[in-house]
C-alpha positions in Angstrom: -10.6 36.1 12.1 -8.1 38.1 10.2 -8.7 40.4 7.0 -9.9 37.9 4.2 -10.1 35.0 6.5 -7.0 33.7 6.7 -7.2 32.5 10.0 -10.4 30.9 9.0 -8.8 28.8 5.9 -5.9 28.2 8.1 -8.7 26.0 10.0 -9.8 24.4 7.4 -6.7 23.4 5.9 -5.5 22.1 9.0 -8.5 19.8 9.4 -8.2 18.6 5.6 -4.4 17.9 6.4 -3.1 19.9 3.8 0.6 20.8 4.7 1.2 23.0 1.8 -1.8 25.0 2.1 -1.0 25.5 5.6 2.5 26.6 4.8 1.1 28.9 2.0 -1.5 30.5 4.4 0.9 31.2 7.2 3.3 32.8 4.6 0.4 35.0 3.8 -0.1 36.2 7.4 -2.5 33.6 8.9 -1.9 33.5 12.8 -0.3 29.8 13.8 -1.8 30.1 17.1 -5.4 30.3 15.6 -8.2 28.4 17.4 -10.2 25.8 16.4 -14.3 26.4 16.8 -13.7 24.3 20.0 -11.2 26.7 21.3 -8.1 24.6 21.0 -5.2 26.1 18.8 -5.0 24.1 15.5 -1.8 22.9 16.5 -3.6 20.6 18.9 -5.9 19.6 16.2 -3.0 18.4 14.3 -1.6 16.1 17.0 -4.9 14.7 18.0 -5.2 13.9 14.1 -1.7 12.5 14.1 -0.5 14.6 11.3 3.1 15.2 11.5 3.5 17.0 8.4 0.9 19.7 9.4 1.9 20.0 12.6 5.4 20.5 11.6 4.3 23.4 9.2 2.8 25.1 12.1 5.8 24.9 14.4 7.7 25.9 11.6 5.5 28.8 11.1 5.5 30.1 14.8 2.8 27.9 16.5 3.7 27.9 20.3 4.1 24.0 21.5 4.5 25.3 25.2 1.2 27.5 25.1 -0.6 26.6 28.3 -4.3 25.2 27.4 -7.4 25.8 30.2 -6.8 22.1 31.3 -3.0 22.8 32.3 -1.9 20.8 29.0 0.0 22.1 25.8 0.4 20.8 22.2 3.7 19.4 23.5 2.4 17.5 26.4 -0.6 16.3 24.0 2.2 15.1 21.7 3.7 12.9 24.3 0.6 11.7 25.6 -0.5 10.7 22.0 2.3 8.7 21.6 3.3 9.1 17.9 7.3 9.8 17.6 6.9 11.7 14.3 4.0 14.0 15.6 6.0 14.5 18.8 9.3 15.5 16.8 7.1 17.7 14.9 5.9 19.5 18.0 9.3 19.3 20.0 10.5 22.7 18.5 14.0 24.0 19.0 15.9 24.0 21.8 13.7 22.4 24.1 16.4 21.8 26.7 16.8 25.6 27.1 13.6 26.5 26.1 11.8 24.5 28.9 12.2 24.9 32.6 13.7 21.9 34.4 10.3 21.1 35.8 8.4 21.1 32.7 11.0 18.9 31.2 10.8 16.6 34.3 7.0 16.2 33.9 7.5 15.4 30.2 9.8 12.4 30.9 7.4 11.2 33.7 4.8 11.1 31.2 6.7 9.2 28.5 8.0 6.9 31.1 4.7 6.1 32.5 3.1 5.4 29.0 6.1 3.1 28.5 6.5 1.1 31.5 2.6 0.5 31.8 2.0 -0.2 28.3 -0.5 1.5 26.0 -3.5 -0.9 26.5 -3.1 -1.2 30.2 -2.8 2.6 30.5 -5.8 3.2 28.3 -7.9 0.4 30.8 -6.6 2.8 33.5 -7.9 6.2 32.0 -11.2 4.7 30.4 -12.2 2.4 33.2 -12.8 -0.1 30.5 -11.5 -3.8 31.1 -12.1 -5.3 28.0 -9.5 -6.3 24.9 -8.1 -3.3 23.1 -7.8 -3.1 19.5 -4.5 -3.1 18.2 -3.3 -2.2 14.3 0.0 -1.5 13.2 0.3 2.1 11.4 2.8 3.7 9.6 3.9 6.6 11.6 6.5 8.2 9.6 8.2 7.8 6.1 10.2 4.8 7.4 8.9 3.5 10.6 5.8 1.9 12.0 4.3 1.7 15.2 0.8 -0.1 17.0 -2.3 2.0 17.4 -4.3 0.8 20.2 -8.1 1.6 20.8 -10.0 1.1 23.7 -13.5 2.6 25.2 -13.2 5.5 22.8 -9.8 6.4 22.9 -6.7 6.0 20.8 -3.2 6.0 21.5 0.0 5.2 19.5 2.4 2.9 21.5 5.6 4.7 20.7 6.3 6.2 24.1 9.5 4.3 24.1 10.8 6.0 21.0 9.4 9.3 22.5 11.3 8.8 25.6 14.6 7.8 24.2 14.4 11.2 21.9 13.2 13.0 24.9 16.0 12.1 26.8 18.7 13.0 24.2 16.9 16.1 23.6 17.1 17.2 27.5 20.6 16.0 27.4 19.9 12.9 29.6 22.7 10.1 28.8 20.4 6.7 29.3 22.8 3.9 30.0 23.3 2.2 26.7 22.0 -1.0 27.8 18.8 0.6 28.8 18.5 2.0 25.3 19.1 -1.3 23.5 16.6 -3.2 26.0 14.0 -0.5 24.7 14.8 -1.2 21.1 14.7 -5.1 21.4 11.3 -4.9 23.3 10.0 -4.9 19.9 12.5 -6.9 18.1 11.4 -5.3 14.6 13.8 -3.3 12.9 11.4 -0.6 11.5 9.6 -0.1 14.5 9.8 3.3 15.9 11.2 2.2 19.3 14.3 0.4 17.5 14.7 3.4 15.2 14.9 6.1 17.9 17.4 3.9 19.9 19.9 3.2 17.2 19.6 7.1 15.9 20.3 8.3 19.4 23.2 5.8 19.8 24.8 7.0 16.8 24.6 10.7 17.8 26.3 9.7 20.8 29.9 9.6 19.4 31.9 8.4 22.4 34.0 5.1 22.6 32.4 4.3 25.7 28.7 4.5 23.8 30.4 2.5 20.8 32.1 -0.3 23.0 28.9 -0.8 25.2 26.8 -1.2 22.0 29.1 -3.9 20.0 29.5 -5.4 23.6 25.9 -6.7 22.8 27.0 -9.0 19.7 28.0 -11.6 22.4 24.4 -11.4 24.2 22.2 -14.7 24.0 19.0 -12.9 22.7 19.3 -12.9 18.9 17.5 -9.4 18.7 20.4 -7.8 20.6 23.1 -9.1 18.1 20.8 -7.7 15.4 20.7 -4.5 17.0 24.5 -4.3 17.0 24.2 -5.2 12.9 21.9 -2.4 12.3 23.8 -0.1 14.5 26.9 -0.7 12.4 25.4 -0.9 9.3 23.4 2.4 9.7 27.0 4.0 11.2 28.6 3.1 7.8 25.9 4.6 5.8 26.2 8.1 7.8 29.9 7.9 7.6 32.7 7.2 10.0 36.2 8.3 10.9 38.8 6.4 9.9 39.5 5.1 13.4 35.9 3.7 13.9 35.8 2.2 10.4 38.8 0.3 10.6 37.4 -1.1 14.0 34.2 -1.7 12.6 35.3 -3.5 9.4 37.8 -5.8 11.6 35.0 -6.7 14.2 32.5 -7.4 11.2 35.1 -9.5 9.7 35.7 -12.1 12.7 31.8 -11.8 13.3 31.2 -13.2 9.9 34.0 -15.8 10.3 32.5 -17.0 13.6 28.6 -16.6 13.0 26.6 -19.8 12.5 23.2 -18.7 12.3 22.2 -18.2 9.3 19.9 -15.3 9.5 22.6 -13.5 11.7 25.3 -14.1 9.3 23.4 -12.9 6.0 23.0 -9.6 8.2 26.6 -9.6 9.1 27.7 -10.1 5.6 25.3 -7.2 4.4 27.1 -4.8 7.1 30.7 -5.9 6.1 30.5 -5.5 2.6 29.9 -1.7 3.2 33.5 -1.5 4.1 36.4 -2.4 1.9 38.5 -5.2 3.5 41.7 -7.2 2.3 39.7 -10.5 3.4 36.4 -9.3 1.6 36.9 -11.7 -1.3 37.8 -14.4 0.7 35.1 -14.5 3.0 32.6 -14.5 -0.1 34.1 -17.4 -1.4 34.0 -19.3 1.8 30.1 -18.9 1.4 29.5 -19.3 -1.9 27.7 -22.4 -1.3 26.3 -21.9 1.8 23.2 -24.0 2.6 20.8 -20.7 3.5 20.0 -18.7 0.3 19.8 -15.6 2.7 23.7 -15.8 3.2 23.9 -16.6 -0.7 22.3 -13.3 -1.5 25.0 -11.4 0.5 28.1 -13.0 -1.2 27.9 -11.5 -4.5 28.6 -7.8 -2.9 31.7 -9.3 -0.8 33.3 -11.0 -4.5 33.9 -7.6 -5.5 35.5 -4.0 -4.6 34.2 -1.1 -6.5 32.5 -3.5 -9.0 35.7 -5.5 -10.2 36.4 -9.1 -8.8 39.6 -9.8 -8.2 40.3 -13.3 -9.1 39.2 -15.8 -11.6 37.9 -17.6 -8.4 35.6 -14.8 -7.8 34.3 -14.4 -11.4 33.7 -18.3 -10.9 31.8 -17.8 -8.1 29.7 -15.1 -9.6 28.8 -17.0 -12.3 27.7 -20.0 -10.2 25.7 -17.8 -7.9 24.0 -16.2 -11.2 22.9 -20.1 -11.7 21.5 -20.4 -8.1 18.4 -21.9 -7.5 17.0 -19.0 -5.4 15.9 -16.3 -7.5 17.3 -13.5 -5.2 20.4 -14.7 -5.2 20.5 -14.8 -9.1 19.3 -11.3 -8.8 21.8 -10.3 -6.4 24.5 -12.1 -8.6 23.7 -10.1 -11.7 23.9 -6.7 -9.8 27.0 -7.0 -8.3 28.6 -8.2 -11.9 26.7 -5.4 -13.8 29.9 -3.6 -14.1 32.2 -6.2 -15.2 30.1 -7.9 -17.7 31.9 -6.2 -20.3 35.4 -7.0 -19.2 34.4 -10.7 -19.2 32.5 -12.4 -21.7 31.8 -15.5 -19.6 29.9 -13.3 -17.1 27.9 -11.4 -20.1 27.0 -14.4 -21.4 25.5 -15.7 -17.8 23.5 -12.1 -17.7 22.2 -13.1 -20.9 20.6 -16.2 -19.7 19.1 -14.3 -16.8 17.6 -11.9 -19.0 15.1 -14.9 -19.9 15.0 -16.0 -16.4 11.5 -17.2 -14.9 11.7 -14.6 -12.5 10.6 -11.0 -13.4 13.0 -9.4 -10.8 15.9 -11.4 -11.9 14.9 -10.3 -15.1 14.8 -6.9 -14.2 18.4 -7.1 -12.5 19.7 -8.5 -15.7 18.0 -5.1 -17.6 20.0 -3.0 -15.6 23.4 -4.8 -16.0 22.8 -5.1 -19.5 21.5 -1.4 -19.7 25.2 -0.3 -18.6 27.4 -3.1 -20.3 29.8 -1.5 -22.8 29.9 -4.8 -24.7 28.6 -4.1 -28.0 27.6 -7.4 -29.2 24.2 -7.9 -31.0 22.7 -10.2 -28.3 23.1 -7.7 -25.8 21.2 -5.2 -28.0 18.5 -7.9 -28.9 18.0 -8.8 -24.9 17.4 -5.3 -24.2 14.8 -5.0 -27.0 12.9 -8.2 -25.4 13.1 -7.0 -22.3 11.5 -3.6 -23.2 8.6 -5.5 -23.4 8.4 -6.4 -19.8 5.6 -5.7 -17.4 8.1 -4.1 -15.1 8.3 -0.6 -15.5 11.8 -0.7 -14.1 12.6 -3.4 -16.2 11.4 -1.2 -19.4 13.3 1.7 -18.2 16.6 0.0 -17.8 16.1 -1.6 -21.5 15.1 1.7 -23.1 17.9 3.4 -21.2 20.5 0.8 -22.5 19.1 1.1 -26.2 19.4 5.0 -26.1 22.9 4.7 -24.9 23.7 2.6 -27.7 21.5 4.8 -30.3 19.9 1.6 -31.4 17.4 2.1 -34.0 15.2 -0.2 -31.9 15.2 2.7 -29.1 12.0 4.3 -30.2 9.6 1.5 -30.1 11.3 0.5 -26.4 10.7 4.5 -25.4 7.1 4.3 -26.4 6.7 1.0 -24.5 8.1 2.5 -21.5 5.6 5.4 -21.5 5.8 8.8 -19.5 7.7 8.3 -16.4 6.1 11.2 -14.1 7.8 13.5 -11.5 9.1 10.8 -9.5 11.9 10.4 -12.4 12.4 13.7 -12.9 16.0 13.7 -11.9 16.8 10.2 -12.9 19.9 9.4 -14.6 18.2 7.0 -17.0 15.2 9.2 -17.7 18.2 12.2 -18.7 19.9 9.9 -21.2 16.2 8.9 -22.9 15.3 12.6 -22.8 18.4 13.5 -24.7 18.0 10.7 -27.0 14.7 12.1 -28.0 16.4 15.6 -28.7 18.8 14.3 -30.7 16.1 12.5 -32.7 14.3 15.7 -32.7 17.6 17.5 -34.1 18.3 14.6 -36.6 21.7 14.4 -35.1 22.8 10.6 -33.8 24.9 9.5 -31.1 28.2 7.3 -31.6 27.5 4.0 -30.8 29.5 2.8 -27.6 32.8 0.8 -28.3 32.6 -2.8 -27.9 
């Protein structure tokens, strides 16, 4: 061990799952390839524990994922074998296509493919010789996606080999047919499953028109999971930013699809993707579905009734108010959120939002608090509603209320801020928290903010 026991402390930090301590010790000079008491590199300890943050810290600190172990494997092999896409990504390292010999690349692809095609439970039966039922639980694999964790005969594996295979192929620049990638995604028809996420991510990285065309062709597939995948693919492409060429094609495709779709669940998803684009027929399409029988569809309509927060016509404003009175609480909340930036321009919308401030649904009241907070309507009823909302159980509603009162420099802001309580580090860069902080400073300085114009 090194001077001061750095390597020993590194082993302890890895076992404890303390990624920050691991980074600090590596910065101090600990050996990233330090072996644990059983002789395995600490990177393999992190892989076995499904500890992606620690594995990432070790690899970034210089741990060698390709170092051959006595059994002929290495940390990268074990990460593929273990089935966690998050751990695999952490261990993959830089430039694997250039770093690894072709034979090693082929072996890794074959390993991932064998697990995927055989299935986690069946492969565990083959390896352990135990033929009983496997225990399966759903676990979070990274910040956004989950995966099944399968246990049998004392062995545990995560069934994310489809995602690993997809990611390995892309890392090695193997252009897997689009239809095969979509099939992998919908094998687990769950939009936050690792296989689904890996497929859409890699397909968005493949920027050819041929890839795009092959994906969107699945919108006509009889299996709804394929159609859902297309919507998710288009929605996420819009979030990542498209060229004008693709943006135009996608908004036109979604407009046609929204006009044709008859399934309520699919229509809601198509509308959600469509409203991320600006389209000349956006308002007309929203008006078409204002009274749709499926509340999932109506929840998306408010976002189709405006562009940059401004409904174009009196018909759109009337439809928005109608949706604020919808029997479905989520529809009311969506309508409130969509109308938050126009309430001050139109008294009838402000009045509808004020009614939602007393809605029986807590989430709808929170949406009303957000809308009223940014309203430039100086009417006393708006400030009174914000004071009432500052007593809500929801911290988010109390934050919006205190924020709105601080913007108005209302004399009742102090009570709202006191009821809000400490926000903590999660709100360090929150614009609402910043306004409240500035209000407090003005109070300490004896200064006053000019009330907003009505």
